[in-house]
C-alpha positions as CSV (number, residue, x, y, z in Angstrom):
1,M,-30.8,-35.9,-11.2
2,S,-27.6,-34.4,-9.9
3,L,-26.7,-33.8,-6.2
4,I,-24.4,-30.8,-5.2
5,D,-23.1,-30.6,-2.0
6,L,-23.2,-27.2,-0.2
7,S,-21.3,-27.9,2.8
8,L,-18.1,-27.1,4.3
9,P,-16.4,-29.6,6.6
10,I,-15.4,-29.5,10.2
11,D,-11.9,-29.3,9.6
12,D,-9.0,-29.4,12.5
13,A,-6.5,-28.3,10.1
14,A,-8.5,-25.1,8.9
15,F,-8.2,-21.8,10.6
16,E,-10.9,-21.1,13.0
17,V,-11.7,-18.5,15.6
18,H,-12.8,-21.3,18.0
19,K,-10.6,-24.2,18.8
20,V,-11.5,-27.5,16.9
21,A,-9.7,-30.7,17.6
22,I,-10.4,-34.1,16.2
23,E,-8.9,-37.0,18.3
24,R,-8.2,-40.0,15.8
25,V,-7.7,-43.3,17.5
26,S,-6.2,-45.6,14.5
27,H,-7.0,-49.3,14.0
28,S,-3.9,-50.4,15.7
29,A,-4.4,-48.3,18.9
30,G,-8.2,-49.1,18.9
31,V,-7.6,-52.3,20.9
32,E,-5.8,-50.5,23.4
33,K,-8.5,-48.0,23.8
34,F,-11.0,-50.8,24.1
35,N,-9.2,-52.3,26.9
36,R,-8.6,-49.0,28.7
37,V,-12.3,-48.2,28.5
38,I,-13.8,-51.3,29.1
39,M,-11.5,-52.4,32.2
40,G,-11.8,-48.8,33.3
41,K,-15.5,-49.5,34.2
42,T,-14.5,-51.2,37.6
43,F,-11.9,-50.7,40.2
44,S,-10.5,-53.9,40.1
45,G,-10.2,-53.6,36.1
46,K,-8.3,-50.5,36.4
47,I,-5.8,-52.1,38.8
48,R,-5.5,-54.9,36.3
49,Y,-5.2,-52.8,33.4
50,L,-2.4,-50.9,35.4
51,F,-0.5,-54.1,35.8
52,G,-0.8,-55.0,32.4
53,K,-3.6,-57.2,32.0
54,R,-5.8,-56.9,28.9
55,I,-9.1,-58.7,27.9
56,I,-8.3,-58.5,24.1
57,K,-5.1,-58.4,22.6
58,K,-4.3,-57.2,19.0
59,E,-3.2,-61.1,18.1
60,D,-6.8,-62.0,18.7
61,L,-8.2,-59.7,16.1
62,P,-8.3,-60.2,12.3
63,D,-5.3,-58.3,10.8
64,E,-4.3,-57.2,14.2
65,E,-6.7,-54.5,13.9
66,F,-9.6,-52.8,15.8
67,L,-12.1,-50.2,14.8
68,S,-10.9,-46.5,14.1
69,L,-12.5,-44.1,16.5
70,E,-12.8,-40.2,16.0
71,V,-14.1,-37.9,18.5
72,V,-14.9,-34.1,17.5
73,H,-14.3,-31.2,19.8
74,A,-16.1,-28.5,18.2
75,P,-18.5,-25.8,18.4
76,V,-21.8,-26.1,16.7
77,H,-21.1,-22.9,15.0
78,V,-18.0,-24.7,13.0
79,G,-18.8,-26.4,9.8
80,T,-21.9,-25.9,8.0
81,H,-25.1,-25.4,10.3
82,L,-28.6,-24.1,11.1
83,D,-29.1,-21.5,13.5
84,Y,-32.3,-21.2,15.5
85,T,-33.6,-18.8,17.8
86,F,-32.0,-19.9,21.0
87,H,-28.8,-18.8,19.7
88,Y,-30.3,-15.4,19.3
89,G,-31.6,-14.8,22.7
90,S,-33.7,-16.6,25.6
91,T,-37.2,-15.2,23.6
92,S,-38.3,-14.7,20.2
93,G,-41.2,-12.6,19.1
94,G,-42.4,-12.7,23.1
95,L,-42.2,-16.4,23.2
96,P,-39.6,-18.6,24.5
97,A,-36.6,-19.1,22.0
98,K,-36.6,-22.6,20.0
99,T,-33.7,-24.9,20.0
100,A,-32.1,-26.6,16.9
101,D,-33.7,-29.9,17.7
102,E,-37.0,-28.2,17.7
103,I,-36.6,-27.1,13.9
104,P,-39.6,-28.5,11.9
105,L,-37.9,-30.9,9.4
106,E,-40.8,-30.1,6.8
107,W,-38.9,-26.7,6.4
108,C,-35.5,-28.3,5.7
109,Y,-36.8,-29.8,2.3
110,C,-38.3,-27.5,0.0
111,D,-37.8,-25.8,-3.3
112,G,-34.1,-23.6,-3.4
113,V,-33.6,-20.2,-4.6
114,K,-30.3,-18.7,-5.2
115,L,-29.6,-15.0,-5.3
116,D,-26.3,-13.6,-6.8
117,L,-24.8,-11.0,-4.5
118,T,-21.6,-11.5,-5.3
119,H,-20.9,-7.7,-6.2
120,K,-21.5,-6.8,-2.3
121,K,-18.1,-5.9,-0.8
122,P,-17.1,-6.8,2.9
123,N,-17.9,-3.7,4.4
124,E,-21.3,-3.4,3.0
125,T,-24.7,-5.2,3.8
126,I,-27.4,-7.0,1.9
127,E,-30.6,-5.2,1.8
128,A,-34.1,-5.6,0.8
129,A,-33.6,-3.8,-2.5
130,D,-30.3,-6.1,-3.2
131,L,-32.9,-9.1,-3.0
132,E,-35.4,-7.6,-5.1
133,A,-33.1,-7.1,-7.9
134,A,-31.3,-10.4,-7.6
135,L,-34.9,-11.9,-8.0
136,A,-35.8,-9.6,-11.0
137,R,-32.6,-10.9,-12.5
138,I,-33.6,-14.6,-12.5
139,N,-37.3,-13.7,-13.0
140,Y,-38.6,-15.4,-10.1
141,T,-41.1,-14.6,-7.3
142,L,-40.6,-16.0,-3.9
143,K,-43.2,-18.2,-2.4
144,A,-43.8,-19.6,1.1
145,K,-40.9,-21.9,2.4
146,D,-38.6,-21.6,-0.3
147,I,-35.2,-22.2,1.0
148,V,-33.3,-18.7,-0.1
149,L,-29.7,-18.9,-0.5
150,L,-27.6,-15.9,-0.8
151,H,-24.4,-16.1,-2.9
152,T,-21.4,-13.8,-1.9
153,G,-18.5,-16.1,-3.0
154,A,-16.9,-15.9,0.3
155,D,-16.7,-19.5,0.5
156,K,-13.4,-19.5,-1.4
157,F,-11.8,-18.1,1.5
158,F,-12.7,-21.0,3.9
159,G,-9.1,-22.3,5.6
160,G,-7.7,-18.8,6.2
161,P,-8.3,-15.5,8.1
162,K,-9.8,-13.8,5.0
163,Y,-13.0,-16.2,5.9
164,F,-13.8,-14.1,8.8
165,S,-12.8,-10.9,7.5
166,D,-14.0,-10.5,4.0
167,Y,-17.9,-11.0,3.4
168,P,-21.0,-8.8,3.7
169,G,-23.4,-8.9,6.1
170,V,-27.1,-9.3,5.9
171,G,-29.5,-6.5,6.7
172,I,-32.6,-6.4,8.8
173,S,-34.5,-5.0,5.8
174,A,-33.5,-8.2,3.8
175,I,-34.6,-10.5,6.6
176,D,-37.9,-8.9,7.1
177,Y,-38.5,-9.1,3.3
178,L,-37.8,-12.8,3.4
179,L,-39.7,-13.3,6.3
180,D,-42.5,-11.1,5.1
181,K,-42.8,-13.6,1.9
182,G,-43.1,-16.5,4.1
183,I,-39.6,-17.7,4.0
184,K,-38.8,-20.0,7.1
185,I,-35.1,-20.7,6.3
186,F,-32.2,-18.5,4.3
187,G,-28.7,-19.3,3.8
188,V,-25.4,-17.4,3.3
189,D,-21.9,-18.9,2.1
190,T,-20.2,-16.6,4.8
191,M,-19.1,-17.5,8.2
192,G,-22.1,-15.3,9.8
193,I,-25.0,-13.3,8.5
194,D,-23.7,-10.3,10.6
195,R,-20.7,-8.2,8.9
196,P,-17.3,-9.1,10.0
197,Y,-15.8,-8.0,13.4
198,R,-13.4,-5.9,11.8
199,F,-16.6,-3.6,10.8
200,M,-18.8,-4.5,13.4
201,L,-17.1,-4.5,16.6
202,A,-14.8,-1.4,15.3
203,E,-18.3,0.8,14.9
204,F,-20.0,-0.4,17.9
205,L,-16.6,0.8,20.2
206,K,-16.6,3.9,18.5
207,T,-20.6,4.8,18.8
208,R,-21.8,2.3,21.5
209,D,-24.5,2.1,19.5
210,V,-26.1,-1.3,20.2
211,K,-27.7,-1.3,16.6
212,K,-24.0,-1.5,15.4
213,F,-23.4,-5.0,17.3
214,Y,-25.0,-8.1,15.7
215,P,-28.0,-6.3,14.6
216,A,-29.1,-9.7,12.3
217,H,-28.3,-12.3,14.9
218,F,-30.4,-9.9,17.5
219,H,-33.1,-9.5,15.3
220,G,-34.1,-13.0,15.8
221,R,-35.3,-11.9,19.1
222,S,-38.0,-9.8,17.3
223,R,-39.1,-12.1,14.3
224,E,-38.5,-16.1,14.2
225,F,-36.3,-17.3,11.7
226,I,-33.8,-20.1,10.9
227,H,-30.7,-19.4,8.9
228,I,-27.8,-21.5,7.5
229,E,-24.1,-20.4,7.7
230,R,-21.2,-21.6,6.0
231,L,-22.5,-22.8,2.9
232,A,-20.3,-23.4,0.1
233,H,-20.4,-24.2,-3.8
234,L,-23.5,-21.9,-4.6
235,E,-21.9,-21.1,-7.9
236,K,-22.7,-24.6,-9.0
237,L,-26.3,-23.8,-8.8
238,P,-29.0,-22.1,-11.3
239,G,-31.4,-19.4,-9.9
240,C,-34.1,-21.6,-9.3
241,G,-35.5,-25.0,-10.3
242,F,-33.9,-27.2,-7.6
243,K,-34.5,-28.4,-4.0
244,V,-32.7,-27.8,-0.9
245,I,-32.3,-30.7,1.9
246,C,-30.6,-29.4,5.0
247,F,-31.9,-31.3,8.1
248,P,-30.0,-30.5,11.2
249,I,-28.4,-33.2,13.4
250,R,-30.6,-33.8,16.6
251,I,-28.5,-32.4,19.2
252,K,-30.4,-31.8,22.4
253,T,-30.8,-28.2,23.6
254,T,-28.4,-26.1,21.5
255,G,-29.0,-22.9,19.7
256,A,-27.5,-24.5,16.4
257,A,-26.8,-27.9,14.7
258,W,-24.5,-29.2,11.9
259,A,-26.2,-30.1,8.9
260,R,-25.2,-31.7,5.6
261,V,-26.7,-29.4,3.1
262,V,-27.2,-30.7,-0.6
263,A,-28.8,-29.2,-3.5
264,I,-31.1,-31.5,-5.8
265,I,-31.2,-30.7,-9.6
């Protein structure tokens, strides 16, 4: 048995559209933060802290070090994550949309299937016919609850601007094809399932056709589905014969949640 990490990190040094910041409190600075937080719980404690009083000093600790602490400030759509229907809109299929903490865990540990779509260009869309051709190449028939991973190779651009501009989108016909087969979760190694902004937004502004703007995401208002964004290392996987684990972090009432996605071969 081997484990393959299919996840990208939350990296405050990588190029991102949204602001990402990680506050890192070192071991040496940890004791000062501890005093500030604990003493700051009361007014008298705040005054004593301001006048230089400390309840614990570094000399009281082994090696004069306290505990490290990292505070992550990042959207739930940075790093590898699962999107559920609340992200797409307030309703899905005529019912209230569901949040990421409502994702059924039994859907998140299933047989995996990797479809090679590396030939698709950034201005193109992956359609149902592309999925059928990819399945034929690996001689596989989808079954209900398979977790389908769409391999484009775009993860190699992670960390720079091209990650947000050079990848194909997923068409509605492809999503419907998967849903009609009983698929609950599919994933992409791109930053999103819709085409890059440079194509999608330009066409929308030119035509004002709402079908040009986030069509894949907005399709989730019609049909319920979960998708994984920002996968990586799909080239390490065979076409089939492996399991996927993609349990979401339990964050209350969000449209998406981070996940450590792993393949078991």
